[in-house]
C-alpha positions in Angstrom: 11.3 27.8 10.8 14.8 29.2 11.0 15.2 31.5 7.5 18.2 29.3 6.4 16.0 26.4 6.7 13.3 27.9 4.7 15.3 28.4 1.7 17.1 24.5 1.6 13.7 23.5 1.6 12.1 26.2 -1.3 15.7 25.1 -3.5 15.2 21.2 -2.9 11.7 21.9 -3.5 12.3 23.4 -6.7 14.9 21.0 -8.1 12.3 18.4 -7.7 9.8 20.5 -9.7 9.1 18.9 -13.1 7.5 21.4 -15.7 4.5 20.6 -16.2 4.7 19.6 -20.0 7.4 17.8 -19.6 6.2 15.7 -16.7 2.9 14.8 -18.6 4.6 13.8 -21.9 6.8 11.7 -20.3 4.0 9.9 -18.5 2.1 9.8 -21.6 5.2 7.6 -23.4 5.5 5.3 -20.8 1.9 4.4 -20.1 1.7 3.9 -24.3 5.3 1.8 -23.2 3.3 0.0 -20.3 0.3 -1.2 -21.4 0.6 -1.3 -25.4 4.4 -2.1 -26.1 5.6 -4.4 -23.6 2.4 -6.6 -23.6 2.7 -6.6 -27.6 6.0 -7.7 -27.4 5.5 -10.8 -24.8 2.5 -12.0 -27.0 2.7 -11.3 -31.1 7.2 -11.4 -31.0 8.4 -14.8 -31.5 10.6 -16.0 -28.9 13.5 -15.6 -31.2 13.0 -12.1 -31.8 15.0 -9.5 -30.7 11.9 -7.6 -29.3 10.4 -10.6 -27.5 9.7 -10.1 -23.4 9.7 -13.4 -21.7 7.1 -14.2 -19.9 9.6 -14.0 -16.4 10.3 -10.6 -17.5 6.7 -9.2 -17.9 6.1 -11.1 -14.6 8.6 -9.3 -13.1 7.9 -5.8 -14.4 4.7 -6.7 -12.9 6.2 -6.8 -9.5 7.9 -3.9 -9.8 5.1 -1.8 -10.9 3.5 -2.9 -7.5 6.1 -2.0 -5.7 6.0 1.4 -7.5 2.0 2.2 -6.7 3.4 1.1 -2.8 6.0 3.9 -3.2 3.1 6.5 -4.0 1.4 5.7 -0.7 4.6 6.2 1.0 5.4 9.6 -0.7 1.9 10.6 -0.2 2.5 10.2 3.4 6.0 11.4 3.6 6.8 13.4 1.0 3.7 15.4 0.5 2.2 15.3 4.3 5.5 15.1 6.6 4.5 11.5 7.7 7.8 8.9 7.7 5.0 5.7 7.9 7.3 2.8 8.7 4.5 0.3 8.3 3.5 0.9 4.9 4.0 -2.9 4.1 1.2 -3.7 6.8 -1.0 -2.4 4.7 0.5 -4.0 1.6 0.3 -7.4 3.2 -3.2 -7.0 4.3 -4.3 -6.4 1.0 -2.2 -9.4 -0.4 -3.5 -11.7 2.3 -7.4 -10.8 1.8 -7.2 -11.3 -1.9 -4.8 -13.9 -1.5 -7.6 -16.1 1.0 -9.8 -16.4 -1.9 -7.5 -17.3 -4.2 -6.6 -20.6 -1.7 -10.1 -21.1 -1.9 -10.2 -21.3 -5.4 -7.7 -24.1 -5.3 -10.7 -26.6 -4.5 -9.8 -30.3 -4.3 -6.3 -29.8 -6.8 -4.1 -29.0 -4.0 -1.7 -31.6 -2.2 -3.9 -33.1 0.0 -7.0 -33.5 -2.4 -9.2 -31.5 0.2 -11.7 -28.7 0.1 -9.5 -26.7 2.9 -6.4 -25.6 2.0 -2.8 -27.9 2.4 -1.8 -25.8 5.4 -5.3 -26.2 7.4 -5.3 -30.1 6.6 -1.5 -30.5 8.2 -2.7 -28.4 10.6 -5.3 -30.5 11.8 -8.2 -28.1 10.7 -11.3 -30.0 11.3 -13.5 -27.4 9.3 -12.8 -23.9 7.2 -12.6 -21.1 9.9 -15.6 -19.1 9.9 -14.3 -15.4 9.0 -12.8 -17.8 5.4 -16.1 -18.5 4.4 -17.2 -14.9 2.6 -14.1 -15.1 1.0 -15.3 -18.1 -1.4 -16.9 -14.4 -2.9 -14.5 -12.3 -5.2 -16.6 -9.3 -4.6 -16.4 -9.8 -0.7 -12.2 -10.1 -1.5 -12.4 -7.2 -3.2 -14.1 -5.3 -0.8 -11.6 -6.2 2.1 -8.6 -5.7 0.2 -10.3 -1.5 1.0 -11.7 -2.0 4.5 -9.8 -4.3 5.9 -6.4 -1.6 6.0 -8.5 0.5 5.7 -10.3 0.3 9.1 -6.5 -0.7 10.8 -5.7 3.1 9.2 -8.8 4.3 10.6 -8.6 3.4 14.2 -4.7 3.9 14.4 -4.2 7.1 13.0 -7.4 8.4 15.0 -5.9 7.4 18.2 -2.1 8.7 17.1 -3.4 11.9 15.3 -5.9 12.6 18.6 -2.9 12.7 20.4 -0.6 14.4 18.7 1.7 12.1 18.1 4.1 12.9 15.0 7.6 12.9 14.1 10.1 10.4 14.9 7.6 9.5 17.9 4.8 8.5 14.6 7.7 6.1 12.8 8.6 4.3 15.9 4.2 3.9 16.9 4.3 2.6 13.0 7.3 0.3 13.0 5.8 -1.1 16.7 2.7 -2.3 15.1 4.2 -3.7 12.2 6.4 -5.6 14.2 3.4 -6.5 16.4 1.2 -7.9 13.2 4.0 -9.5 12.0 4.7 -11.5 15.1 0.8 -12.3 15.3 1.0 -13.9 11.5 3.9 -15.8 11.9 2.0 -18.0 14.5 -0.1 -21.1 13.1 -2.5 -20.9 15.3 -4.0 -17.3 13.7 -5.2 -19.4 11.1 -3.3 -17.6 8.3 -0.9 -20.1 7.4 2.2 -19.0 9.4 5.4 -18.4 7.8 4.5 -20.2 5.1 1.7 -18.0 4.7 -0.7 -18.4 1.5 1.2 -19.8 -1.6 0.2 -22.5 -4.4 -2.5 -20.8 -6.1 -4.3 -21.6 -9.4 -7.0 -19.8 -10.4 -8.4 -16.1 -10.8 -12.0 -15.3 -11.9 -11.6 -18.9 -13.4 -8.5 -18.2 -15.2 -5.4 -19.9 -14.8 -2.5 -18.1 -13.2 -0.2 -20.4 -14.9 -0.6 -19.3 -17.9 1.3 -16.6 -19.9 -2.2 -14.7 -21.0 -3.6 -14.5 -17.4 -0.2 -13.0 -16.4 -0.1 -10.6 -18.7 -3.4 -9.7 -17.6 -2.5 -9.2 -14.6 0.3 -7.1 -15.7 -2.0 -4.5 -17.4 -4.5 -4.6 -14.7 -1.3 -3.5 -12.4 -0.6 -0.9 -14.8 -3.5 0.5 -14.7 -3.7 0.7 -11.1 -0.5 2.5 -11.1 -1.6 5.1 -13.5 -4.9 5.8 -12.1 -3.0 6.0 -8.8 -0.7 8.5 -10.4 -3.4 10.2 -11.7 -5.8 10.6 -8.1 -2.7 11.8 -6.0 -1.9 14.6 -8.7 -5.6 15.5 -8.7 -5.3 16.0 -4.9 -2.3 17.6 -4.5 -3.4 20.1 -7.2 -6.7 20.9 -4.6 -6.7 23.5 -1.9 -6.4 19.9 0.1 -3.1 19.5 -1.5 -2.0 23.1 -0.1 -2.8 22.1 3.0 -1.8 18.9 3.2 2.4 20.7 1.9 1.6 23.4 4.6 1.1 21.0 7.3 4.4 19.4 6.1 6.1 22.6 6.7 4.9 23.7 9.4 2.0 22.2 11.2 1.4 24.4 14.3 1.3 27.8 11.7 -1.6 25.6 10.0 -3.2 24.7 13.5 -3.2 29.0 14.2 -4.6 29.8 11.4 -8.3 27.7 12.0 -7.6 23.9 10.4 -7.9 20.5 12.3 -4.9 19.6 11.0 -5.3 15.8 12.5 -8.6 15.2 9.9 -6.2 15.9 7.5 -3.5 13.6 8.7 -6.2 10.8 8.8 -7.9 10.8 5.6 -4.6 11.1 4.1 -3.3 8.0 6.4 -6.3 6.0 5.1 -6.0 6.5 1.5 -2.5 6.1 1.5 -3.1 2.5 3.2 -5.8 1.8 0.7 -3.5 2.2 -1.9 -0.8 0.5 -0.6 -3.3 -2.5 -0.1 -4.6 -2.4 -3.3 -1.1 -2.9 -4.7 -0.3 -5.6 -2.4 -3.6 -7.5 -3.5 -2.4 -7.4 -7.5 1.6 -8.0 -6.4 0.3 -11.6 -4.5 -1.5 -13.7 -7.8 1.7 -12.3 -9.7 4.5 -13.5 -7.5 2.8 -16.8 -6.3 2.9 -16.5 -2.6 2.0 -14.2 0.4 3.8 -14.3 4.2 4.7 -12.6 7.3 8.0 -11.6 5.8 6.8 -9.4 3.6 4.9 -6.8 6.2 8.6 -7.0 7.9 9.4 -3.7 9.3 13.1 -3.6 7.0 10.5 -3.9 4.0 8.5 -0.8 4.6 12.2 0.1 5.2 13.2 -0.4 1.7 9.8 1.5 0.7 11.2 3.9 2.0 14.7 4.3 0.4 12.6 3.4 -2.9 10.6 6.8 -2.3 14.2 8.8 -1.1 16.6 7.4 -4.0 13.3 9.1 -6.7 12.8 12.1 -5.1 10.3 12.6 -2.7 7.5 15.6 -3.1 6.5 13.8 -6.3 5.0 11.5 -8.3 7.1 10.8 -10.7 10.1 10.2 -8.2 8.7 7.4 -6.3 7.9 5.6 -9.2 11.4 6.4 -10.6 12.9 5.0 -7.3 10.5 1.6 -6.9 11.8 0.7 -10.2 15.3 1.3 -10.2 15.8 0.5 -6.7 14.4 -3.3 -7.4 15.6 -3.2 -10.6 19.0 -2.9 -9.2 18.4 -5.7 -6.5 17.3 -8.1 -8.9 21.1 -7.9 -10.5 22.9 -7.4 -7.3 21.0 -10.1 -5.6 22.4 -12.4 -8.5 25.8 -11.5 -8.6 26.5 -10.0 -5.0 24.4 -11.6 -3.2 25.8 -11.0 0.5 26.3 -7.4 -0.5 22.7 -6.3 -1.3 22.3 -4.7 1.9 25.9 -2.7 1.9 24.6 -1.8 -1.5 21.4 -0.4 -0.5 22.6 1.4 2.8 25.5 2.8 0.4 22.6 4.3 -1.7 20.8 5.5 1.1 23.8 6.9 2.4 25.2 9.0 -1.3 21.5 10.1 -1.9 21.0 11.6 1.2 24.5 13.4 1.5 24.3 14.6 -2.3 21.7 13.9 -4.5 18.7 14.9 -1.7 16.7 15.6 -4.4 16.4 12.4 -5.6 17.1 11.1 -9.5 14.1 14.1 -10.6 16.3 16.8 -9.4 19.1 15.9 -11.6 17.7 17.4 -14.8 17.7 20.5 -12.7 20.5 20.5 -10.9 22.5 19.7 -14.5 20.0 22.7 -15.8 21.4 25.1 -13.0 25.3 24.1 -13.4 25.2 24.9 -16.7 23.5 28.4 -16.2 26.4 28.9 -13.2 28.9 27.8 -15.5 31.3 31.0 -16.9 31.8 31.1 -20.2 35.3 31.4 -20.8 38.0 29.4 -18.2 40.1 31.6 -15.5 43.8 32.1 -16.5 46.1 29.7 -15.3 49.0 30.8 -13.2 51.4 29.6 -16.2 49.9 32.4 -18.3 52.5 35.7 -18.2 50.9 38.6 -16.1 49.3 41.7 -18.7 51.9 44.6 -18.5 50.7 47.7 -16.6 49.8 50.8 -18.3 52.3 53.5 -17.6 49.6 55.9 -17.3 46.8 54.6 -14.7 50.4 53.4 -12.4 52.2 57.0 -12.8 52.9 58.9 -9.4 50.8 61.6 -9.2 53.6 64.8 -8.9 53.1 66.9 -5.9 52.9 70.3 -5.7 56.2 72.3 -4.3 
């Protein structure tokens, strides 16, 4: 890497760096607000109270937290390892489908057709439940599938890609192609996953009615706790020797190879881990939103996740969380106020961050501090101020000897 480029990378890394004490304090306050204050405002305050949080809001915040977990998985690959994956929403959707299959079977005969089969199977004329659906009657199998299904897909794809030393933009294109191919498969009605309508009309999870506010509040708490656990795991991982090798691969993979490290194994582990994290987020996203369909794994969704990380600040763990929550809150407002302009707003936001704020939201305090340190104490004199008169003793010409 050229010396100028190394200097730029180091400078941006310093801008994104957050003091440990401030970071831990912020995470602690956010954890209390997220897991204690907001649920209490929803459960124990009357509807006419100024501090009351509606059921719709708690459900919406749970969706934001699921996206924040997805953003961490993108950042673990892109920000810390230098692998720009455009297929994280595939793993997010696989986790959603795995858990959604269990939720569909828990409907029983309460569906529109009053059949033991899911409604879409009755509509499409399935005579019986497909064999691969049968184990999903059990919660433990569905929970395990949320982990092993995306893990196996990421393991096979990552092994083939990293073994062939595919990197950079070629890796991004391959992950996008994988996502697009999977999306087309899930859109087919004969693929036994609901086609373009997907899986919906969920009613129960572990015997609890999903339409009850208490159930949605519990799902929100589970999502918040998963976000905290994901943050703690990634914080620990990136602080170990493994994390140092991970960042070295990001900065100069060839140097790491020449140092004797098998970079393909490191990248494969991170790729599988990030896939599982994204899948867990998708599994908690589905019962809160009430639907999962192939549009969730469309290529534009993965691009949005990249924008979240860029806006928040890649190479950090706080940045993706802030980016996912802030961008999706902006989307919720913009799609109501200016529904036709949302994509333009998102594109303009991404361009602004790339050109003027490459460190993301988390770099703003450091940029302000750096600007204040380099700010002159006294303002420069304006052109209207009179110039000081010259000192005759200093400006007089020396006397020449005859």
